[in-house]
TORBA-389441 format. One record per residue: x, y, z of N, C-alpha, C, O in turn; residue number from 1; residue in three letters. Coordinates in pm, 1 decimal, m for minus. Example, Ala and Ser with C-alpha at 12.3 -4.5 7.8 and 13.67 -1.06 7.14 Angstrom:
2
+----------+----------+----------+----------+----------+----------+----------+----------+----------+----------+----------+----------+-------+------+
!    neast !   nnorth !      nup !   caeast !  canorth !     caup !    ceast !   cnorth !      cup !    oeast !   onorth !      oup ! tilum ! zagu !
+----------+----------+----------+----------+----------+----------+----------+----------+----------+----------+----------+----------+-------+------+
!   1319.0 !   m569.0 !    780.0 !   1230.0 !   m450.0 !    780.0 !   1320.0 !   m330.0 !    780.0 !   1423.6 !   m331.9 !    846.5 !     1 !  ala !
!   1285.0 !   m225.0 !    708.0 !   1367.0 !   m106.0 !    714.0 !   1290.0 !      3.0 !    787.0 !   1340.9 !    113.8 !    803.9 !     2 !  ser !
+----------+----------+----------+----------+----------+----------+----------+----------+----------+----------+----------+----------+-------+------+
This chain:
130
+----------+----------+----------+----------+----------+----------+----------+----------+----------+----------+----------+----------+-------+------+
!    neast !   nnorth !      nup !   caeast !  canorth !     caup !    ceast !   cnorth !      cup !    oeast !   onorth !      oup ! tilum ! zagu !
+----------+----------+----------+----------+----------+----------+----------+----------+----------+----------+----------+----------+-------+------+
!   1325.7 !   m553.7 !    m45.2 !   1253.9 !   m576.9 !   m167.4 !   1121.6 !   m499.4 !   m162.7 !   1053.7 !   m497.3 !    m60.0 !     1 !  met !
!   1087.4 !   m438.1 !   m270.8 !    960.0 !   m367.1 !   m277.7 !    845.1 !   m464.9 !   m289.4 !    854.2 !   m567.1 !   m357.4 !     2 !  leu !
!    736.7 !   m431.2 !   m221.4 !    615.0 !   m511.5 !   m229.9 !    520.6 !   m452.2 !   m333.3 !    467.1 !   m524.9 !   m417.0 !     3 !  asp !
!    499.5 !   m321.1 !   m328.5 !    418.0 !   m253.1 !   m428.0 !    448.7 !   m104.3 !   m426.4 !    513.2 !    m54.6 !   m334.1 !     4 !  his !
!    402.8 !    m33.7 !   m528.1 !    423.5 !    109.1 !   m544.7 !    287.6 !    173.8 !   m564.8 !    200.2 !    115.4 !   m628.7 !     5 !  leu !
!    268.9 !    292.4 !   m511.8 !    141.6 !    360.7 !   m530.0 !    159.1 !    510.9 !   m532.8 !    257.9 !    564.6 !   m482.9 !     6 !  gly !
!     62.6 !    577.1 !   m591.2 !     65.9 !    722.7 !   m596.5 !    m73.8 !    778.0 !   m619.0 !   m163.3 !    709.8 !   m669.0 !     7 !  phe !
!    m88.9 !    903.9 !   m580.4 !   m215.8 !    973.9 !   m598.9 !   m225.9 !   1023.1 !   m742.7 !   m125.7 !   1059.4 !   m804.3 !     8 !  ala !
!   m346.6 !   1023.8 !   m794.8 !   m373.0 !   1072.3 !   m930.1 !   m477.8 !   1182.9 !   m923.8 !   m559.9 !   1186.3 !   m832.2 !     9 !  val !
!   m474.5 !   1272.5 !  m1020.8 !   m565.9 !   1386.7 !  m1021.2 !   m708.3 !   1347.0 !  m1058.8 !   m804.1 !   1401.4 !  m1003.8 !    10 !  ala !
!   m723.1 !   1253.7 !  m1150.9 !   m854.8 !   1212.4 !  m1200.4 !   m858.9 !   1059.8 !  m1195.9 !   m814.7 !    993.7 !  m1289.8 !    11 !  asp !
!   m911.9 !   1003.8 !  m1086.9 !   m908.8 !    859.0 !  m1068.7 !   m975.1 !    781.9 !  m1182.5 !   m912.4 !    690.1 !  m1235.1 !    12 !  phe !
!  m1098.3 !    813.4 !  m1223.9 !  m1159.3 !    733.9 !  m1331.3 !  m1075.3 !    733.4 !  m1459.6 !  m1061.5 !    629.7 !  m1524.4 !    13 !  pro !
!  m1020.1 !    847.7 !  m1495.5 !   m936.9 !    855.2 !  m1616.1 !   m811.3 !    769.6 !  m1600.0 !   m775.2 !    694.1 !  m1690.3 !    14 !  arg !
!   m744.8 !    781.5 !  m1484.5 !   m622.1 !    705.0 !  m1461.6 !   m649.5 !    555.2 !  m1451.3 !   m570.7 !    473.9 !  m1499.5 !    15 !  ser !
!   m762.2 !    518.5 !  m1387.9 !   m796.7 !    376.9 !  m1379.1 !   m811.9 !    318.5 !  m1517.9 !   m758.7 !    211.2 !  m1546.5 !    16 !  arg !
!   m883.4 !    387.5 !  m1603.9 !   m901.4 !    340.8 !  m1741.8 !   m769.8 !    330.8 !  m1816.9 !   m746.3 !    234.8 !  m1890.3 !    17 !  gly !
!   m683.7 !    430.6 !  m1798.2 !   m553.6 !    430.6 !  m1863.5 !   m470.7 !    309.7 !  m1821.0 !   m420.6 !    235.9 !  m1905.9 !    18 !  phe !
!   m455.9 !    288.9 !  m1689.5 !   m372.5 !    178.9 !  m1641.1 !   m432.7 !     43.5 !  m1673.9 !   m359.1 !    m50.5 !  m1703.9 !    19 !  tyr !
!   m565.0 !     31.1 !  m1669.0 !   m628.7 !    m96.3 !  m1705.0 !   m594.0 !   m133.1 !  m1849.1 !   m562.1 !   m248.5 !  m1877.8 !    20 !  ala !
!   m600.0 !    m35.9 !  m1939.4 !   m569.5 !    m61.8 !  m2079.9 !   m419.9 !    m81.9 !  m2103.6 !   m380.2 !   m174.4 !  m2174.5 !    21 !  ala !
!   m338.1 !      3.3 !  m2045.5 !   m193.6 !     m1.4 !  m2070.3 !   m128.0 !   m125.4 !  m2010.4 !    m31.9 !   m177.3 !  m2067.2 !    22 !  ala !
!   m178.0 !   m173.8 !  m1897.1 !   m114.8 !   m287.1 !  m1830.0 !   m167.7 !   m423.3 !  m1875.3 !   m105.1 !   m526.0 !  m1848.9 !    23 !  leu !
!   m282.9 !   m424.6 !  m1943.3 !   m340.7 !   m551.4 !  m1989.0 !   m244.1 !   m632.2 !  m2075.6 !   m232.7 !   m753.0 !  m2054.9 !    24 !  ala !
!   m174.0 !   m571.5 !  m2171.6 !    m81.2 !   m650.1 !  m2252.7 !     34.8 !   m709.7 !  m2172.4 !    102.4 !   m801.1 !  m2219.7 !    25 !  pro !
!     57.6 !   m658.9 !  m2052.6 !    163.7 !   m710.1 !  m1966.4 !    112.6 !   m816.3 !  m1869.4 !    186.1 !   m861.6 !  m1781.6 !    26 !  leu !
!    m13.5 !   m855.8 !  m1885.5 !    m71.5 !   m958.9 !  m1800.9 !   m120.8 !   m907.0 !  m1667.4 !   m140.3 !   m984.5 !  m1573.9 !    27 !  gly !
!   m141.3 !   m774.9 !  m1657.5 !   m189.3 !   m716.7 !  m1532.6 !   m330.5 !   m662.3 !  m1550.7 !   m366.7 !   m611.9 !  m1657.0 !    28 !  met !
!   m408.2 !   m673.7 !  m1445.2 !   m546.0 !   m624.8 !  m1444.7 !   m575.3 !   m569.0 !  m1306.8 !   m490.5 !   m573.3 !  m1217.6 !    29 !  ala !
!   m696.8 !   m516.2 !  m1289.6 !   m737.4 !   m468.8 !  m1158.1 !   m742.9 !   m589.6 !  m1065.5 !   m816.8 !   m684.9 !  m1090.1 !    30 !  val !
!   m665.5 !   m584.7 !   m961.1 !   m658.9 !   m693.7 !   m863.4 !   m765.3 !   m674.1 !   m756.0 !   m834.7 !   m768.4 !   m718.0 !    31 !  his !
!   m777.3 !   m550.6 !   m707.6 !   m878.9 !   m514.7 !   m609.6 !   m900.5 !   m365.5 !   m618.7 !   m813.1 !   m291.4 !   m663.7 !    32 !  ser !
!  m1018.8 !   m321.6 !   m575.1 !  m1045.3 !   m178.0 !   m578.3 !  m1153.1 !   m142.2 !   m478.4 !  m1230.8 !   m226.1 !   m432.9 !    33 !  glu !
!  m1154.6 !    m14.6 !   m446.2 !  m1253.0 !     38.6 !   m354.1 !  m1299.9 !    173.3 !   m404.0 !  m1286.1 !    204.6 !   m522.2 !    34 !  gly !
!  m1354.4 !    251.8 !   m315.7 !  m1406.8 !    382.8 !   m351.2 !  m1291.6 !    480.0 !   m379.1 !  m1236.0 !    538.6 !   m286.2 !    35 !  asn !
!  m1256.3 !    496.8 !   m504.8 !  m1152.2 !    591.6 !   m543.5 !  m1011.7 !    536.9 !   m542.7 !   m916.9 !    615.3 !   m547.6 !    36 !  gly !
!   m993.1 !    405.7 !   m536.7 !   m858.9 !    347.4 !   m544.6 !   m866.0 !    213.4 !   m616.6 !   m970.8 !    148.9 !   m620.1 !    37 !  trp !
!   m753.8 !    172.7 !   m673.8 !   m744.0 !     43.2 !   m741.2 !   m601.2 !     m7.5 !   m732.0 !   m505.7 !     70.1 !   m731.2 !    38 !  ala !
!   m588.8 !   m139.5 !   m724.9 !   m457.8 !   m204.3 !   m727.6 !   m451.8 !   m293.1 !   m851.1 !   m545.3 !   m367.9 !   m879.9 !    39 !  met !
!   m340.2 !   m283.9 !   m923.8 !   m319.9 !   m358.6 !  m1047.0 !   m205.5 !   m457.8 !  m1029.5 !   m112.3 !   m434.1 !   m952.6 !    40 !  phe !
!   m213.9 !   m568.0 !  m1101.1 !   m105.4 !   m664.6 !  m1101.6 !   m148.5 !   m792.6 !  m1169.4 !   m262.3 !   m804.6 !  m1214.7 !    41 !  gly !
!    m56.1 !   m889.7 !  m1176.4 !    m95.2 !  m1020.6 !  m1227.8 !   m184.2 !  m1089.0 !  m1125.1 !   m194.4 !  m1042.6 !  m1011.5 !    42 !  pro !
!   m247.9 !  m1197.5 !  m1162.9 !   m339.7 !  m1268.1 !  m1072.6 !   m273.0 !  m1296.1 !   m938.5 !   m165.1 !  m1355.1 !   m932.1 !    43 !  ala !
!   m339.0 !  m1252.9 !   m831.9 !   m290.7 !  m1280.0 !   m697.2 !   m173.8 !  m1195.9 !   m650.1 !   m119.1 !  m1223.3 !   m543.3 !    44 !  gly !
!   m132.9 !  m1093.8 !   m726.0 !    m13.8 !  m1017.5 !   m686.4 !    m27.9 !   m869.5 !   m722.0 !     20.7 !   m827.0 !   m826.8 !    45 !  arg !
!    m93.8 !   m789.8 !   m636.3 !   m104.4 !   m646.1 !   m666.2 !     32.3 !   m578.6 !   m656.4 !    104.3 !   m596.1 !   m558.0 !    46 !  pro !
!     67.0 !   m501.5 !   m759.2 !    196.9 !   m435.1 !   m765.0 !    187.9 !   m283.5 !   m770.3 !    278.3 !   m214.0 !   m723.9 !    47 !  leu !
!     79.3 !   m231.8 !   m826.6 !     64.6 !    m87.2 !   m845.0 !    m67.2 !    m43.1 !   m785.3 !   m171.9 !   m100.7 !   m814.9 !    48 !  leu !
!    m62.4 !     59.9 !   m700.4 !   m180.7 !    117.2 !   m637.0 !   m196.7 !    259.4 !   m687.6 !    m99.3 !    334.6 !   m690.6 !    49 !  trp !
!   m317.0 !    297.8 !   m727.4 !   m346.1 !    437.7 !   m758.3 !   m470.5 !    478.6 !   m680.3 !   m557.9 !    396.5 !   m652.6 !    50 !  ile !
!   m476.9 !    605.4 !   m645.8 !   m592.3 !    655.5 !   m573.4 !   m609.9 !    803.7 !   m598.2 !   m513.1 !    876.6 !   m619.9 !    51 !  gly !
!   m733.8 !    846.9 !   m594.7 !   m762.2 !    988.9 !   m608.6 !   m710.1 !   1065.4 !   m488.6 !   m694.1 !   1007.1 !   m381.3 !    52 !  gly !
!   m683.2 !   1194.1 !   m503.5 !   m626.1 !   1272.0 !   m393.5 !   m713.1 !   1274.6 !   m268.8 !   m660.6 !   1285.9 !   m158.1 !    53 !  pro !
!   m844.6 !   1264.4 !   m283.9 !   m931.0 !   1264.0 !   m166.0 !   m914.6 !   1135.0 !    m86.4 !   m927.1 !   1137.0 !     36.0 !    54 !  asp !
!   m886.9 !   1023.6 !   m152.5 !   m866.7 !    896.2 !    m85.4 !   m723.7 !    885.2 !    m33.3 !   m701.6 !    840.6 !     79.3 !    55 !  val !
!   m628.3 !    925.1 !   m113.9 !   m487.8 !    912.4 !    m76.1 !   m449.3 !   1012.9 !     31.7 !   m352.7 !    991.0 !    104.8 !    56 !  ala !
!   m523.9 !   1123.2 !     42.4 !   m491.5 !   1223.2 !    142.9 !   m376.5 !   1312.6 !    102.5 !   m330.6 !   1394.6 !    182.0 !    57 !  gly !
!   m330.1 !   1298.3 !    m17.8 !   m217.3 !   1377.1 !    m67.1 !   m248.4 !   1419.6 !   m209.9 !   m320.6 !   1350.1 !   m281.4 !    58 !  arg !
!   m194.9 !   1531.8 !   m250.9 !   m212.8 !   1570.1 !   m391.1 !   m121.6 !   1486.1 !   m479.5 !    m25.8 !   1427.2 !   m429.5 !    59 !  pro !
!   m148.8 !   1479.2 !   m609.3 !    m56.7 !   1409.1 !   m699.1 !     84.7 !   1464.3 !   m681.9 !    103.5 !   1584.0 !   m660.3 !    60 !  pro !
!    180.7 !   1378.0 !   m691.4 !    320.8 !   1416.7 !   m676.7 !    388.5 !   1338.4 !   m566.0 !    507.0 !   1306.9 !   m577.1 !    61 !  gly !
!    317.4 !   1306.5 !   m460.8 !    374.6 !   1223.2 !   m355.5 !    356.4 !   1077.1 !   m393.7 !    259.9 !   1040.9 !   m460.9 !    62 !  his !
!    448.9 !    995.0 !   m350.8 !    441.0 !    853.4 !   m383.5 !    417.9 !    769.9 !   m258.5 !    434.4 !    817.1 !   m146.0 !    63 !  ile !
!    380.3 !    648.0 !   m280.1 !    365.7 !    548.6 !   m174.3 !    445.1 !    426.9 !   m219.4 !    429.3 !    380.6 !   m332.3 !    64 !  his !
!    529.4 !    375.6 !   m132.4 !    592.3 !    248.6 !   m162.9 !    594.3 !    162.1 !    m39.5 !    604.6 !    210.3 !     73.3 !    65 !  tyr !
!    584.2 !     31.5 !    m64.3 !    576.3 !    m65.6 !     44.1 !    691.0 !   m164.7 !     33.1 !    721.6 !   m216.4 !    m74.4 !    66 !  ala !
!    752.9 !   m189.3 !    146.4 !    858.0 !   m289.1 !    154.5 !    799.1 !   m418.0 !    208.4 !    719.2 !   m415.8 !    302.0 !    67 !  phe !
!    838.5 !   m531.3 !    149.3 !    794.4 !   m661.7 !    197.0 !    867.5 !   m694.4 !    326.8 !    990.0 !   m684.4 !    333.5 !    68 !  ala !
!    793.3 !   m732.9 !    428.7 !    851.0 !   m771.9 !    557.4 !    836.4 !   m922.7 !    575.2 !    736.9 !   m981.9 !    533.3 !    69 !  ala !
!    935.4 !   m983.2 !    636.9 !    935.2 !  m1128.2 !    655.8 !    828.4 !  m1174.2 !    753.7 !    774.8 !  m1284.2 !    740.9 !    70 !  ala !
!    797.4 !  m1089.2 !    851.9 !    701.1 !  m1127.6 !    955.0 !    642.4 !  m1002.1 !   1018.6 !    686.9 !   m890.7 !    991.3 !    71 !  asp !
!    542.6 !  m1021.6 !   1103.2 !    473.7 !   m909.0 !   1166.5 !    564.3 !   m834.2 !   1263.5 !    550.9 !   m712.9 !   1279.4 !    72 !  arg !
!    655.8 !   m904.8 !   1328.3 !    749.1 !   m838.5 !   1419.0 !    835.6 !   m738.1 !   1343.5 !    868.5 !   m632.0 !   1396.5 !    73 !  glu !
!    872.4 !   m771.3 !   1219.7 !    951.0 !   m679.0 !   1138.0 !    870.6 !   m554.2 !   1102.1 !    925.3 !   m444.1 !   1096.7 !    74 !  ser !
!    741.2 !   m571.6 !   1077.6 !    653.4 !   m456.3 !   1051.0 !    651.8 !   m365.0 !   1173.3 !    664.6 !   m243.2 !   1161.0 !    75 !  val !
!    636.1 !   m424.7 !   1291.3 !    634.1 !   m346.7 !   1415.7 !    765.9 !   m272.6 !   1435.5 !    766.7 !   m155.2 !   1472.6 !    76 !  asn !
!    877.6 !   m341.6 !   1410.6 !   1009.7 !   m281.0 !   1428.9 !   1033.0 !   m168.4 !   1329.1 !   1091.0 !    m65.7 !   1364.2 !    77 !  ala !
!    987.8 !   m186.7 !   1203.6 !    997.4 !    m80.9 !   1102.6 !    926.6 !     45.2 !   1150.9 !    982.2 !    154.8 !   1145.3 !    78 !  phe !
!    803.7 !     28.6 !   1198.1 !    723.5 !    143.1 !   1240.9 !    792.2 !    217.6 !   1354.4 !    803.0 !    340.2 !   1351.0 !    79 !  his !
!    838.4 !    144.8 !   1454.2 !    906.3 !    207.5 !   1568.3 !   1034.3 !    278.6 !   1525.4 !   1060.0 !    391.2 !   1568.0 !    80 !  ala !
!   1114.1 !    213.8 !   1441.6 !   1240.4 !    273.6 !   1397.4 !   1217.1 !    397.8 !   1312.3 !   1289.2 !    496.8 !   1325.0 !    81 !  ala !
!   1116.4 !    392.4 !   1225.5 !   1087.3 !    507.3 !   1139.1 !   1040.2 !    627.0 !   1220.4 !   1077.6 !    740.4 !   1190.6 !    82 !  ala !
!    958.9 !    603.5 !   1322.5 !    913.6 !    713.4 !   1408.0 !   1030.8 !    771.7 !   1486.8 !   1041.4 !    893.5 !   1501.6 !    83 !  leu !
!   1117.5 !    686.0 !   1536.8 !   1235.1 !    731.4 !   1611.1 !   1326.9 !    814.5 !   1521.5 !   1391.2 !    908.8 !   1567.5 !    84 !  thr !
!   1332.4 !    778.4 !   1393.4 !   1418.8 !    848.5 !   1298.4 !   1358.1 !    977.9 !   1246.0 !   1419.6 !   1045.0 !   1163.2 !    85 !  ala !
!   1237.8 !   1014.9 !   1292.7 !   1177.9 !   1141.2 !   1252.6 !   1058.3 !   1130.6 !   1161.2 !   1005.3 !   1232.9 !   1117.7 !    86 !  gly !
!   1013.5 !   1008.7 !   1130.4 !    894.1 !    992.9 !   1048.4 !    769.1 !   1025.3 !   1128.6 !    773.3 !   1034.9 !   1251.3 !    87 !  gly !
!    659.4 !   1042.0 !   1059.1 !    530.6 !   1071.5 !   1122.6 !    435.1 !    954.9 !   1098.8 !    423.1 !    904.8 !    987.0 !    88 !  his !
!    367.9 !    912.7 !   1204.8 !    276.1 !    800.5 !   1196.1 !    166.0 !    827.7 !   1094.2 !    105.5 !    934.9 !   1092.7 !    89 !  asp !
!    141.3 !    728.0 !   1008.7 !     32.1 !    736.9 !    912.5 !    m52.8 !    609.9 !    917.2 !   m125.0 !    579.2 !    822.4 !    90 !  asn !
!    m43.6 !    536.8 !   1028.1 !   m119.9 !    413.9 !   1046.2 !    m33.1 !    308.8 !   1112.0 !     53.4 !    249.1 !   1047.8 !    91 !  gly !
!    m56.2 !    286.3 !   1239.8 !     24.9 !    191.7 !   1315.8 !      9.2 !     48.9 !   1268.9 !    m79.7 !     18.7 !   1189.3 !    92 !  gly !
!     94.7 !    m39.3 !   1317.5 !     90.3 !   m179.4 !   1277.8 !    m45.9 !   m242.5 !   1305.8 !   m104.3 !   m223.5 !   1412.5 !    93 !  pro !
!    m94.6 !   m317.3 !   1208.3 !   m221.8 !   m385.8 !   1225.4 !   m271.3 !   m447.9 !   1096.8 !   m215.5 !   m425.7 !    989.4 !    94 !  gly !
!   m377.5 !   m526.3 !   1109.7 !   m442.6 !   m591.0 !    995.2 !   m520.3 !   m486.0 !    916.7 !   m587.5 !   m401.1 !    975.3 !    95 !  ile !
!   m511.2 !   m491.9 !    785.2 !   m589.0 !   m407.0 !    694.5 !   m679.9 !   m499.8 !    613.2 !   m645.7 !   m535.9 !    500.5 !    96 !  arg !
!   m796.4 !   m539.4 !    669.4 !   m882.2 !   m638.3 !    603.5 !   m941.0 !   m589.7 !    470.9 !   m987.1 !   m671.1 !    390.9 !    97 !  pro !
!   m940.2 !   m459.8 !    446.5 !   m991.1 !   m410.0 !    318.9 !   m903.3 !   m455.3 !    201.9 !   m947.2 !   m451.2 !     87.0 !    98 !  gln !
!   m780.3 !   m498.3 !    230.0 !   m690.9 !   m548.2 !    125.9 !   m696.1 !   m700.4 !    119.4 !   m718.7 !   m756.4 !     12.1 !    99 !  tyr !
!   m675.7 !   m768.2 !    232.0 !   m702.1 !   m911.1 !    245.8 !   m684.7 !   m949.1 !    392.3 !   m631.8 !   m871.0 !    471.5 !   100 !  his !
!   m729.1 !  m1068.7 !    427.9 !   m738.5 !  m1109.0 !    568.4 !   m605.8 !  m1110.3 !    643.6 !   m605.1 !  m1093.5 !    765.5 !   101 !  ala !
!   m493.9 !  m1129.6 !    574.7 !   m363.4 !  m1137.5 !    640.6 !   m274.7 !  m1016.6 !    612.8 !   m154.4 !  m1021.2 !    638.6 !   102 !  asn !
!   m331.5 !   m910.0 !    561.3 !   m252.8 !   m791.0 !    525.6 !   m218.2 !   m714.8 !    653.4 !   m300.5 !   m640.3 !    706.5 !   103 !  tyr !
!    m96.1 !   m734.3 !    701.9 !    m49.4 !   m671.3 !    825.8 !     53.4 !   m566.3 !    786.5 !    158.1 !   m599.0 !    730.6 !   104 !  tyr !
!     23.7 !   m440.7 !    815.8 !    109.0 !   m332.8 !    767.2 !    117.1 !   m217.7 !    865.9 !     37.0 !   m206.6 !    958.7 !   105 !  ala !
!    216.3 !   m132.6 !    843.3 !    231.9 !     m6.2 !    915.6 !    276.0 !     99.2 !    815.1 !    347.0 !     69.0 !    719.2 !   106 !  ala !
!    233.4 !    223.1 !    837.7 !    259.0 !    332.7 !    744.7 !    324.1 !    450.7 !    817.3 !    288.1 !    483.2 !    930.4 !   107 !  phe !
!    419.6 !    513.2 !    750.9 !    490.2 !    629.0 !    805.8 !    510.1 !    730.6 !    693.9 !    540.8 !    693.7 !    580.5 !   108 !  val !
!    492.6 !    857.4 !    725.8 !    524.4 !    964.9 !    631.3 !    671.1 !   1001.6 !    650.9 !    713.7 !   1033.3 !    762.0 !   109 !  ile !
!    747.7 !    997.0 !    542.6 !    890.8 !   1028.0 !    552.0 !    912.9 !   1179.2 !    554.8 !    816.5 !   1254.6 !    541.9 !   110 !  asp !
!   1036.4 !   1225.3 !    571.1 !   1062.0 !   1369.6 !    581.4 !   1018.8 !   1451.7 !    460.4 !   1000.6 !   1573.0 !    471.6 !   111 !  pro !
!   1002.1 !   1387.1 !    344.0 !    959.2 !   1459.6 !    224.6 !    811.7 !   1443.0 !    194.3 !    764.7 !   1488.1 !     89.8 !   112 !  asp !
!    738.2 !   1379.3 !    283.5 !    594.0 !   1365.2 !    265.9 !    549.5 !   1239.4 !    195.6 !    430.8 !   1224.6 !    166.5 !   113 !  gly !
!    641.8 !   1146.7 !    166.9 !    605.0 !   1022.3 !    100.3 !    552.9 !    920.9 !    202.4 !    599.7 !    916.7 !    316.2 !   114 !  his !
!    456.8 !    840.3 !    161.3 !    394.7 !    739.7 !    247.4 !    470.7 !    607.8 !    232.3 !    461.4 !    541.9 !    128.8 !   115 !  asn !
!    545.5 !    569.8 !    335.4 !    628.1 !    449.9 !    332.5 !    559.4 !    342.4 !    415.7 !    508.6 !    370.3 !    524.3 !   116 !  ile !
!    557.8 !    220.5 !    365.1 !    487.2 !    111.1 !    430.3 !    577.6 !    m11.0 !    441.8 !    663.7 !    m34.0 !    356.9 !   117 !  glu !
!    557.3 !    m88.3 !    546.7 !    611.0 !   m224.2 !    556.0 !    490.3 !   m315.4 !    567.4 !    396.7 !   m286.3 !    641.9 !   118 !  ala !
!    492.1 !   m426.7 !    493.0 !    376.2 !   m516.0 !    490.0 !    420.5 !   m661.8 !    493.9 !    518.6 !   m701.4 !    431.0 !   119 !  val !
!    344.7 !   m739.5 !    569.6 !    362.3 !   m884.4 !    575.7 !    229.5 !   m947.3 !    535.6 !    124.4 !   m911.5 !    588.9 !   120 !  cys !
!    234.8 !  m1041.0 !    441.6 !    112.7 !  m1106.9 !    393.4 !     88.7 !  m1242.3 !    459.4 !    m15.5 !  m1304.0 !    437.0 !   121 !  his !
!    182.4 !  m1288.9 !    539.3 !    169.9 !  m1419.9 !    603.7 !     71.1 !  m1416.0 !    717.9 !     59.0 !  m1314.6 !    786.7 !   122 !  ala !
!     m0.5 !  m1526.8 !    738.9 !    m91.0 !  m1531.7 !    854.4 !    m12.1 !  m1518.2 !    985.6 !    100.8 !  m1565.9 !    996.8 !   123 !  pro !
!    m72.6 !  m1453.8 !   1081.8 !    m10.9 !  m1439.3 !   1212.9 !    m52.8 !  m1550.9 !   1306.3 !   m126.9 !  m1641.8 !   1268.8 !   124 !  gly !
!     m4.5 !  m1541.9 !   1426.9 !    m43.7 !  m1638.5 !   1529.4 !   m192.9 !  m1621.4 !   1557.8 !   m246.5 !  m1512.4 !   1537.9 !   125 !  ala !
!   m261.0 !  m1726.2 !   1603.8 !   m406.1 !  m1717.2 !   1629.7 !   m444.1 !  m1598.0 !   1718.3 !   m549.1 !  m1537.4 !   1696.9 !   126 !  pro !
!   m361.9 !  m1563.6 !   1816.2 !   m394.6 !  m1449.4 !   1903.5 !   m384.3 !  m1316.5 !   1828.6 !   m436.5 !  m1215.5 !   1875.7 !   127 !  glu !
!   m317.0 !  m1315.0 !   1711.5 !   m306.3 !  m1193.6 !   1630.7 !   m426.4 !  m1174.1 !   1539.5 !   m436.4 !  m1069.7 !   1475.0 !   128 !  asp !
!   m516.1 !  m1268.2 !   1531.6 !   m626.1 !  m1265.5 !   1435.6 !   m746.5 !  m1186.7 !   1482.9 !   m852.5 !  m1194.9 !   1421.0 !   129 !  gln !
!   m733.8 !  m1111.3 !   1589.8 !   m848.2 !  m1035.5 !   1641.5 !   m860.1 !   m902.1 !   1576.1 !   m951.1 !   m825.6 !   1608.1 !   130 !  thr !
+----------+----------+----------+----------+----------+----------+----------+----------+----------+----------+----------+----------+-------+------+
């Protein structure tokens, strides 16, 4: 199951304004944002990520998609399997606190240059909270 979809945009401020307006009638708004990126979705559920090419590290045209993982062990296994299958590391398994306190994810660039992610939103064991 997909967790969220994201892609780089050529003009972040223009695209942010476009998506904020276009998605509002669907009950979606800016869920969280940072310097040059924003996530949109209904309350508590970011579904779409956009970012400027300087933040995304890729020019427009490449996509990012994230698969929902049942647990952190699955995120770790995804990362290892993807690297073994020929993917390139784009961020090993770990907490991404810039998104939220329990955002545990790993990122891999696929053979066509797309950024593939596995993410678990569930809290980990206390020893994982460091």
